[in-house]
N, C-alpha and C positions, 0 to 999 in steps of 0.2 A: 666795518659797519655791521656786517652780518654777524660777527662774533658778539658784538655789543648787544644787538637785538636778541640774540639767542640767550645770552646771560640774563638780560632783563626779563625775558619770558620765563626762564627757569626760576629766577628769584620770585616772580609774581606767583608762579605755581606753588612754590614752597610756602609762600606766605598764606595762600588760600588753604593749602592742606593743613598748615599749622592752626589757622583760625578754625577750620572745621573740626579738627581734633580737640581743640580747647573747648569748643561749644559742646561737642559730644560728651566729653568728660564732665563738663559743668552740668549738663542736663541729667546725666545718668548716675553720676557718682558724687554729686555735691551733697554735703551734710545737710544743706537747707531742705533738700527734697524730703528727707525723712521727718523734718519738723512740720511739714504741711500735711494736715490730715482733716478731711471733712467727713462728718458723720451724717447719716440720714435721719431726719425727723419724720414721724408718721402723723398724718392728719386723718382722723376717722370722721367721715361725713355723717355718720350716725343717722342715716335715713334721710338726709337732706340732699339727695342726689349724689353727684360725683363731680370731679374736677372737669369743668368745661374746657373748650378750646381757648386757652388763656393766652392773652398777649401782654398783659401787665397786671401787677398786683402790688399792693402796698398797704401797710397799716395806717389807719386814720387816727386823728387826735382823740377820737372816742373809743379807741382800743379795738375797733372792728377791723377785719381784714377785707379790703375792697379788691375784688377780682373782676377784671375786665374781660369779657368774652369777645372773641373775634367778630361775631355778627352784631355786637352792640349792647347786649345786656350787661349791666353791672350787678354783681352779687356782693352784698355786705354780709360777711360771716361773723357771727359772734362765736369766739373760740375760748375753750377752757384748756388749761394746761394740766395734764395729769402728772407727767414726769418731765425731765429735761428734754426728752426727744419723743414725747407722746402727747398729742393734742386731739381734741374732739370738738366738732361743731355742735353747738347747742341751739342756734337760731340762724335763719337765713332770710334775707330780704332781696327780692329781685327789683332792680331799678331799670326801667325801660325808656327813660327820657331821651336817650341817644339813639337807640335802635329805631325809633319811629320817625326820625328826621326824613322828610320826603327826598327821594332821589329824582334825578332829571337826566335826559339825554344831553348830548353835547351841543345841541342848539338851544338849550335852556327849557325846552318843553318837558312835560311830565315823563317819567321813566316808562319806556315801552318794552323793557326786557322782561324776563320771566318773573312771576310774582315773588318768588323767593328772593331774587336779587333786588327787586324794587322795594321790598319791605324790610331790608336789613342794611346795616352800615358796616363797612370795614373799619373796625375800631382797634387802635393799636397803642395809644398813649393815655396814661392815667397819672395824674398828680393830685395830691391832697394837701389842703391847708385848713385854716379856720381853727375852731376850738372844739373841745370835747362836747360842748353843748350844741354848737352849730358848725359841724364839719362842712368843708367846701371841696367839691370834686371838680377837676378840670379834665376833660376828655377830648381826644382828637378822633375824628371819624371822616369817612369819605364814601363815595360810591362803592357798593359792595361787589359790583361786577369786575371781573378780571379778564382783560383781553390779551391779545398777542400770544404769549406762551412760547414754548420752545420753537425757535425758528419761525415765529410769527404764525403758528398753526391756527390760532383762534381768530386772528385778524382783529380789525377794529369793531368792537361790540357796541359802539356808540355810547360808552360810559361818559359821564360828565367830568371833563378834565379841569373843571373849576369847583369840584364838589367838596374840597377840604373845609371842615368846620371845627372850631374850638368851642366846646360847650361848657358852661358853668352850672353846676348843680349844688344848691345850698340848702341844707336842712334847717327849716324854720321852727322846729320843735314838734311838728305834726306831719309835715309833708316836705317834698323837695320842690324848691323854687328853681325853675329851669329857664336858662336864657342862652341862646347861641351868641357868644361874644364876637366872633369873627367868622364871616362866611365868604367863600369864593377863593380859598387857597388852592394851589395846584394839586392835581392828581394825575399820575401817569396812566398810559394806556395799559400797563401791566398792573402790578400791585404796589408800586412805590407810592407813598402818600404822605400826608401830614402825620407825623409819627410821635416818637417819645417827647416828653416835655417835663420841665422842672419849674417849680415855683421858687422865686427868690425876691428879696428886697434889697434895693440898691439906692443909697442916699435918700431913704424915706419913701421911695416909689416901689410899688409892687410890679413884678414882671413875670411873664412866662418865657422861658427859653425853650424854643421848639425846633426839633429836627424835622426839616422839610425834605422829603424824598425827591430824587431826581427822575428825569424822564428818559435817560439815555444810559448806555453802558460806557462808563469812563468819559462821558462828555460827547460821545459820538452817537448820532441816531442809528438805531439798529432794528432788525426784523423783530427781535424779541420785545420791542417797545413800539411797534407799528411806525417806526421811523419818526417819532415825535421829537421835536427839538426841545431844549430846555426853555422854561418860562422865566420871566423876570424874577420870580420868588422861589423857583424850584432849585433843588440841589444845594440847599443852604441851611445854615442855622439862623433862625429868626428870633427877634425879640418882640414880645407883645406887651405893651404898656398897659397894665391893668388899671393903674391909677387914672390914666387918661380916659380909658373906656368907662370907668365908673362915673365920670362927669358927663357922659353922653346920655341922651334920652333912650329909654327902652322902647323899641318900635314893635310892631306886630305884623306878621305875614301869614294870613290864613289861619290865625289862631295860635301861631308859634311866635314867642318873643325872641327878639334879636337886637343887637346893638350896632354892629358895624359891618356894612357890606364893602368889601374891597373894591375900589374903583377899577374899571376895566378899560381896555382899548375900545374904541368905537368900532364895533364889528361892521364892516361894510355890507355884510349879507343880511343884517338884521335891522329892522326899523327902530328908530329912536322913540322913547316914550313920549316926548313932547313934539315929535314930528320934525324937529329942526336938525338938519344934517350939515349946515354951513358953519364951520368953526369960527367964522368971522362975525356971525350973528351974536349979539350980546346975550341972547337967551340960550345959546348952545351949551349943552352940558355933556353930550356924548353918551348919555345913559341909554342903553339898549333895552328893548322889551325882554323881560325875564332875567335881567341882571340881578345878582352876579353869576347866575348859573349858566352852564354851557360854555366851556372854554373854546369850543369850536376849533380844536387843534391849534390854538394859539391866536386866532383872529380876535378872540374876546378874552384874552388872558388878563389876570390882575396885574396892575402896574405898581411900581414903587412910588409912594407918595412922600415927598420930603416933609419931615416933621409929623408924619402920621403915626398912629399907634402901632403899626406893624412895620418893622424895619429889618434889614439884613444885618445880622450880628456878625456873621462870619461866613 
């Protein structure tokens, strides 16, 4: 038996060494490597500032380059091409409709953090659709504050863990029509948030496929994320049914247009809007004051609604 185990071990070791050697040869001596070559293109900002802290960028159907800045401003750059690798900016528009979304603390009340954190949004995802005449932008954003950090050094900074928002900006020919399509998506205590997104059409219905960040390290609560557990919609790929949202009325919240607030758990620490807390009462709806804001570390997290416009895709 010992001899057999030894032989098995040696065979496994030889197999691993052979695999490593083949990978090494493939990576460093493959003819394919010489065929892959990327060249750098230069973009001259031509007096229109410089490259901001960019999280996403894409060309729109109008030919402009849309650049999303981390704190929430979108820049629309008109670019001319001089040569195959030389470009110049000839016009620049700053779009601030996402940056000015109000932030909140985790109980849903107005943001009490530093003014710079309360007046910006962590903005990471940008997708473009529409036409050359009327381009449409979709942007994901959330609370600008970042807590925890390495070994939890920053702690819980009271950022809103329900602060994820998907905003639609539509050019009407003279200005941008702005509406927050979905409000109340999860946001970690660190910087994981509602993230990259793609526009797609499936069987005649328009969707956004959205990467929703997680609240943990590999699924386990950790010091780096203030020991927050995953929410129902966090750490997932979500689908947002735009066609369904278009059929819903546009509502208004203190001057800001929105369509859909994700329903949340009935937070036991927060009063309900209609004062009814008995779920057996026919008028009970579980809507808390300040919903959908303030995830309250999960007590007020958004829930999965069967048949709703926001679903877990993967």
